[in-house]
C-alpha atoms as an extended CHARMM CRD file, in Angstrom:
* protein
*
       118  EXT
         1         1  MET       CA            -66.1570000000      115.6060000000      111.8750000000  PROA      1               0.0000000000
         2         2  THR       CA            -65.0580000000      117.9110000000      109.0870000000  PROA      2               0.0000000000
         3         3  VAL       CA            -62.4070000000      120.6200000000      108.9490000000  PROA      3               0.0000000000
         4         4  GLU       CA            -63.1380000000      123.7390000000      106.9290000000  PROA      4               0.0000000000
         5         5  LEU       CA            -60.9720000000      126.7310000000      106.0930000000  PROA      5               0.0000000000
         6         6  ASP       CA            -62.3800000000      130.2130000000      106.6030000000  PROA      6               0.0000000000
         7         7  PRO       CA            -59.9460000000      132.4730000000      104.7080000000  PROA      7               0.0000000000
         8         8  ALA       CA            -60.7340000000      135.8250000000      106.3080000000  PROA      8               0.0000000000
         9         9  PHE       CA            -58.7110000000      138.9900000000      106.7020000000  PROA      9               0.0000000000
        10        10  PRO       CA            -56.8270000000      139.6480000000      108.8570000000  PROA      10              0.0000000000
        11        11  ILE       CA            -57.3570000000      136.3730000000      110.7720000000  PROA      11              0.0000000000
        12        12  SER       CA            -58.1320000000      133.0980000000      109.0100000000  PROA      12              0.0000000000
        13        13  SER       CA            -59.2440000000      129.9170000000      110.7550000000  PROA      13              0.0000000000
        14        14  TYR       CA            -59.5920000000      126.2160000000      110.3280000000  PROA      14              0.0000000000
        15        15  THR       CA            -62.7560000000      125.0340000000      112.0740000000  PROA      15              0.0000000000
        16        16  VAL       CA            -63.6620000000      121.5030000000      113.0960000000  PROA      16              0.0000000000
        17        17  ARG       CA            -67.4000000000      120.8910000000      112.8690000000  PROA      17              0.0000000000
        18        18  ARG       CA            -69.6290000000      118.0330000000      113.8940000000  PROA      18              0.0000000000
        19        19  ALA       CA            -71.8950000000      116.4470000000      111.2810000000  PROA      19              0.0000000000
        20        20  ASP       CA            -74.6880000000      118.8130000000      112.3720000000  PROA      20              0.0000000000
        21        21  GLY       CA            -72.4630000000      121.8350000000      111.6510000000  PROA      21              0.0000000000
        22        22  THR       CA            -71.6920000000      122.6760000000      115.2780000000  PROA      22              0.0000000000
        23        23  PRO       CA            -68.1400000000      124.0810000000      115.6010000000  PROA      23              0.0000000000
        24        24  VAL       CA            -66.0600000000      122.2160000000      118.1730000000  PROA      24              0.0000000000
        25        25  GLY       CA            -62.6010000000      123.6860000000      117.6080000000  PROA      25              0.0000000000
        26        26  THR       CA            -60.5580000000      126.2370000000      115.7080000000  PROA      26              0.0000000000
        27        27  ALA       CA            -56.9910000000      126.9630000000      114.6670000000  PROA      27              0.0000000000
        28        28  ASP       CA            -56.4060000000      130.6580000000      113.9580000000  PROA      28              0.0000000000
        29        29  PHE       CA            -53.6450000000      132.0950000000      111.8030000000  PROA      29              0.0000000000
        30        30  VAL       CA            -52.5190000000      135.2440000000      110.0470000000  PROA      30              0.0000000000
        31        31  VAL       CA            -51.1440000000      135.1740000000      106.5310000000  PROA      31              0.0000000000
        32        32  MET       CA            -48.0610000000      137.2110000000      105.7030000000  PROA      32              0.0000000000
        33        33  SER       CA            -47.1660000000      137.4950000000      102.0560000000  PROA      33              0.0000000000
        34        34  ASP       CA            -43.7370000000      138.4390000000      100.8700000000  PROA      34              0.0000000000
        35        35  ALA       CA            -41.6680000000      136.3290000000       98.5280000000  PROA      35              0.0000000000
        36        36  ARG       CA            -43.4510000000      133.2540000000       99.9100000000  PROA      36              0.0000000000
        37        37  GLU       CA            -46.6740000000      133.0950000000      101.9100000000  PROA      37              0.0000000000
        38        38  GLU       CA            -46.2330000000      132.4950000000      105.6240000000  PROA      38              0.0000000000
        39        39  ARG       CA            -48.9960000000      131.3060000000      107.9320000000  PROA      39              0.0000000000
        40        40  ILE       CA            -48.4760000000      132.2810000000      111.5600000000  PROA      40              0.0000000000
        41        41  PHE       CA            -50.5740000000      129.8550000000      113.6120000000  PROA      41              0.0000000000
        42        42  PHE       CA            -51.1300000000      131.5610000000      116.9550000000  PROA      42              0.0000000000
        43        43  HSD       CA            -54.2220000000      130.0940000000      118.6340000000  PROA      43              0.0000000000
        44        44  THR       CA            -55.8120000000      126.6490000000      118.6510000000  PROA      44              0.0000000000
        45        45  GLU       CA            -58.7580000000      125.7470000000      120.8070000000  PROA      45              0.0000000000
        46        46  VAL       CA            -60.8760000000      122.6110000000      120.9470000000  PROA      46              0.0000000000
        47        47  TYR       CA            -63.6960000000      121.6570000000      123.2420000000  PROA      47              0.0000000000
        48        48  GLN       CA            -62.4470000000      118.8070000000      125.4290000000  PROA      48              0.0000000000
        49        49  ILE       CA            -65.9210000000      117.3700000000      125.7500000000  PROA      49              0.0000000000
        50        50  PHE       CA            -65.7340000000      116.4020000000      122.0580000000  PROA      50              0.0000000000
        51        51  GLY       CA            -62.3770000000      114.6180000000      122.2660000000  PROA      51              0.0000000000
        52        52  GLY       CA            -59.8330000000      117.4050000000      122.5510000000  PROA      52              0.0000000000
        53        53  GLY       CA            -56.5950000000      115.6410000000      121.6360000000  PROA      53              0.0000000000
        54        54  ASP       CA            -57.9840000000      113.9170000000      118.5590000000  PROA      54              0.0000000000
        55        55  LEU       CA            -59.5190000000      117.1700000000      117.3410000000  PROA      55              0.0000000000
        56        56  VAL       CA            -56.2440000000      119.0390000000      117.7810000000  PROA      56              0.0000000000
        57        57  GLU       CA            -54.5200000000      116.3920000000      115.6770000000  PROA      57              0.0000000000
        58        58  LEU       CA            -57.2550000000      116.6760000000      113.0310000000  PROA      58              0.0000000000
        59        59  LEU       CA            -56.9500000000      120.4880000000      112.9060000000  PROA      59              0.0000000000
        60        60  VAL       CA            -53.1620000000      120.5440000000      112.8260000000  PROA      60              0.0000000000
        61        61  SER       CA            -52.9560000000      117.7940000000      110.1980000000  PROA      61              0.0000000000
        62        62  LYS       CA            -55.4120000000      119.5360000000      107.8660000000  PROA      62              0.0000000000
        63        63  ALA       CA            -53.6760000000      122.9080000000      108.2780000000  PROA      63              0.0000000000
        64        64  LEU       CA            -50.2550000000      121.4020000000      107.5990000000  PROA      64              0.0000000000
        65        65  THR       CA            -51.4690000000      119.3860000000      104.6120000000  PROA      65              0.0000000000
        66        66  ASP       CA            -53.0120000000      122.5130000000      103.1010000000  PROA      66              0.0000000000
        67        67  SER       CA            -49.8150000000      124.4630000000      103.7870000000  PROA      67              0.0000000000
        68        68  ILE       CA            -47.8060000000      121.8760000000      101.8600000000  PROA      68              0.0000000000
        69        69  ARG       CA            -50.2770000000      122.0090000000       98.9700000000  PROA      69              0.0000000000
        70        70  ASP       CA            -50.2210000000      125.8290000000       98.9460000000  PROA      70              0.0000000000
        71        71  ARG       CA            -46.4230000000      125.9970000000       99.3670000000  PROA      71              0.0000000000
        72        72  ALA       CA            -46.8350000000      128.1740000000      102.4520000000  PROA      72              0.0000000000
        73        73  VAL       CA            -44.2890000000      128.4310000000      105.2400000000  PROA      73              0.0000000000
        74        74  VAL       CA            -45.7360000000      127.4700000000      108.6380000000  PROA      74              0.0000000000
        75        75  VAL       CA            -44.7930000000      129.5490000000      111.6760000000  PROA      75              0.0000000000
        76        76  PRO       CA            -45.8330000000      127.6330000000      114.8210000000  PROA      76              0.0000000000
        77        77  LEU       CA            -46.4350000000      130.3720000000      117.3860000000  PROA      77              0.0000000000
        78        78  CYS       CA            -49.2520000000      128.2710000000      118.8840000000  PROA      78              0.0000000000
        79        79  PRO       CA            -47.9090000000      125.6720000000      121.3580000000  PROA      79              0.0000000000
        80        80  MET       CA            -50.0130000000      122.9020000000      119.7890000000  PROA      80              0.0000000000
        81        81  PHE       CA            -48.4970000000      123.4750000000      116.3450000000  PROA      81              0.0000000000
        82        82  ALA       CA            -45.0110000000      123.8180000000      117.8370000000  PROA      82              0.0000000000
        83        83  ARG       CA            -45.4090000000      120.5450000000      119.7650000000  PROA      83              0.0000000000
        84        84  HSD       CA            -46.6320000000      118.7250000000      116.6660000000  PROA      84              0.0000000000
        85        85  LEU       CA            -43.7390000000      119.9840000000      114.5500000000  PROA      85              0.0000000000
        86        86  ARG       CA            -41.1930000000      119.0980000000      117.2330000000  PROA      86              0.0000000000
        87        87  ALA       CA            -42.4710000000      115.5280000000      117.1430000000  PROA      87              0.0000000000
        88        88  HSD       CA            -43.2780000000      115.2330000000      113.4250000000  PROA      88              0.0000000000
        89        89  GLY       CA            -41.2940000000      117.9900000000      111.7210000000  PROA      89              0.0000000000
        90        90  ASP       CA            -39.1230000000      115.5510000000      109.7640000000  PROA      90              0.0000000000
        91        91  THR       CA            -42.2120000000      113.8950000000      108.2970000000  PROA      91              0.0000000000
        92        92  PHE       CA            -43.7160000000      117.2940000000      107.4620000000  PROA      92              0.0000000000
        93        93  THR       CA            -40.5870000000      118.4540000000      105.6350000000  PROA      93              0.0000000000
        94        94  ALA       CA            -40.1840000000      115.0860000000      103.8760000000  PROA      94              0.0000000000
        95        95  ARG       CA            -43.6700000000      115.6160000000      102.4240000000  PROA      95              0.0000000000
        96        96  GLY       CA            -42.5970000000      119.0320000000      101.0890000000  PROA      96              0.0000000000
        97        97  GLY       CA            -43.5600000000      121.2160000000      104.0350000000  PROA      97              0.0000000000
        98        98  VAL       CA            -41.5570000000      124.1810000000      105.2430000000  PROA      98              0.0000000000
        99        99  PHE       CA            -41.6230000000      125.7650000000      108.6660000000  PROA      99              0.0000000000
       100       100  ARG       CA            -39.5290000000      128.2500000000      110.5900000000  PROA      100             0.0000000000
       101       101  ARG       CA            -39.1880000000      129.2030000000      114.2080000000  PROA      101             0.0000000000
       102       102  PRO       CA            -41.1960000000      132.1890000000      115.3930000000  PROA      102             0.0000000000
       103       103  ILE       CA            -39.3520000000      135.4740000000      115.8230000000  PROA      103             0.0000000000
       104       104  PRO       CA            -40.3490000000      138.4530000000      118.0040000000  PROA      104             0.0000000000
       105       105  ASP       CA            -41.7650000000      140.3440000000      115.0020000000  PROA      105             0.0000000000
       106       106  ASP       CA            -44.3470000000      137.5810000000      114.5340000000  PROA      106             0.0000000000
       107       107  MET       CA            -46.0080000000      138.5320000000      117.8110000000  PROA      107             0.0000000000
       108       108  GLY       CA            -46.3000000000      142.0980000000      116.5630000000  PROA      108             0.0000000000
       109       109  VAL       CA            -48.0290000000      140.8550000000      113.4160000000  PROA      109             0.0000000000
       110       110  ILE       CA            -50.5310000000      138.9080000000      115.5310000000  PROA      110             0.0000000000
       111       111  THR       CA            -51.1110000000      141.8490000000      117.8760000000  PROA      111             0.0000000000
       112       112  ARG       CA            -51.8000000000      144.2090000000      114.9830000000  PROA      112             0.0000000000
       113       113  ALA       CA            -54.1440000000      141.6770000000      113.3430000000  PROA      113             0.0000000000
       114       114  THR       CA            -56.1710000000      141.1000000000      116.5110000000  PROA      114             0.0000000000
       115       115  LEU       CA            -56.4690000000      144.8360000000      117.0850000000  PROA      115             0.0000000000
       116       116  GLY       CA            -57.4110000000      145.4390000000      113.4590000000  PROA      116             0.0000000000
       117       117  ASP       CA            -54.2940000000      147.5200000000      112.7790000000  PROA      117             0.0000000000
       118       118  THR       CA            -53.1110000000      145.7470000000      109.6240000000  PROA      118             0.0000000000
């Protein structure tokens, strides 16, 4: 399995693919840029038939590692990202990661992005 980033506008994704290139899961996010880039992760989906829980962990880990490298703030609107950060947030921040709690405006950003009103 590999995880690849598709940096698209307005919605970017991390995609888990099998060795044959078949996608088996995605983690979608919207990038907000102000003083510091924020990545609002709002939807993660994996196909259970391919080992759902392990794939979620693979997706989340890759996305968080890249966010540390890119000095981006993670906003865990997606329940899978929120659950991971509740359990492992101290480790994430110790490695240099930054995250914040979602606020109501974040949902508006996601709504506008999914409707193409950016």
